C-alpha positions, 0 to 999 in steps of 0.5 A: 500500500502507498501513501503521500502522507507520513505517519504522525506521533498521535496516540490511539484513542481508547476504544473497545477491544473488539473494535480495535481488533476488527480495525487492525485486522481489516487494515492488515487484509487491506495492506496485504491485498493492495500495495497501492492503496493510499492512507485516504483510500484505506480510511475510506475502506475501513470507514474511519477517519484519516487520522485514526487510520494514520494512527493504527498504521503507525502502531502496525509498523511499530509492532513490526506487522507492517514495514514501510519503504520510501518511494519517490516523490515523497511517498511511502509503500507498506508491506506485511512482514512475516509477523504481520501475515501471522497476526492477520491469520490469528486475528481473523481466527479469533474474530471468526470465533467471537462472531460464532460465539456471539451468535450462539449466545444471542440465539440462546438468550432470544430463544429462552425469552421468546419461549418464556413468553410463549409459555405465558400466552404472550404471542405478539411480540414487537422488536425494537432495534433493526440489525443482526440481533433482530434477525436472530430474534425473527428466527427464534420466534418461528420456533415458538409460534410467536408472531413479531408484529414489527420492528421499530427503529428510530433510524429506519429508512425502509418500511420492511425489515426481512418479512415484517413491518419496519417503523420508527416508533413502536406506537406505530405497530399493531398491538403487541403483548411484549417488547424484545429489545434488540438495539445494540447501539443504545440498549440502555436508552431504548430500555428506559424510553420503552419502560416509560411508555409501556412499563418495565413488565412488558420489556425483555432484553437478551443478557448480552446487551447488559441493560441495568434493570432490577426487573431484568436481573430478577427475571434472569435469577428466577430462570437460573433458579428454575433451570440450573 
């Protein structure tokens, strides 16, 4: 990969380790796949700021994953080192493992919550948050004869999410018995807002969203006691 921009000494911002791993992995793949990709092109591919791209690339060079060579006029070419190839493979394997582990936990937790709802006769469920977790919940709902009346997402730009209606406000959905939070970006805010509208008793959320709520924690504790 080549660039007409030198690396600065800026520090990386504090980020979650999963996101950091993903960016590093994608950067190593990009450097390996296209030598002539500029830093600006790399920033666009990774969907991050140019300064952040510069900082990650600097760290990869410092760790010995990438080597830099100056080419005229005042440009730089970047190549993966043998260590970089090994790290790329390791990060890719770990990322795939984490992805499968996330899917397994999300599926189990959604299946548990929807199964409990079905047992109580709560057959109409609304999902809040359109994304991977909502897709998993839709699949789990089919196993329990649960009707997902629709998905609500404040940033919705379409009117369908897979095979159900997609709206911006849950109040626009048909009548439902229960709300399952699938919002992975702001789950706590969604929970607090929905609680104010419908009451906490009608809200459920997978434990992986880590929502702080005495009621949700008690529901989880009750399930643990009856299902050791």
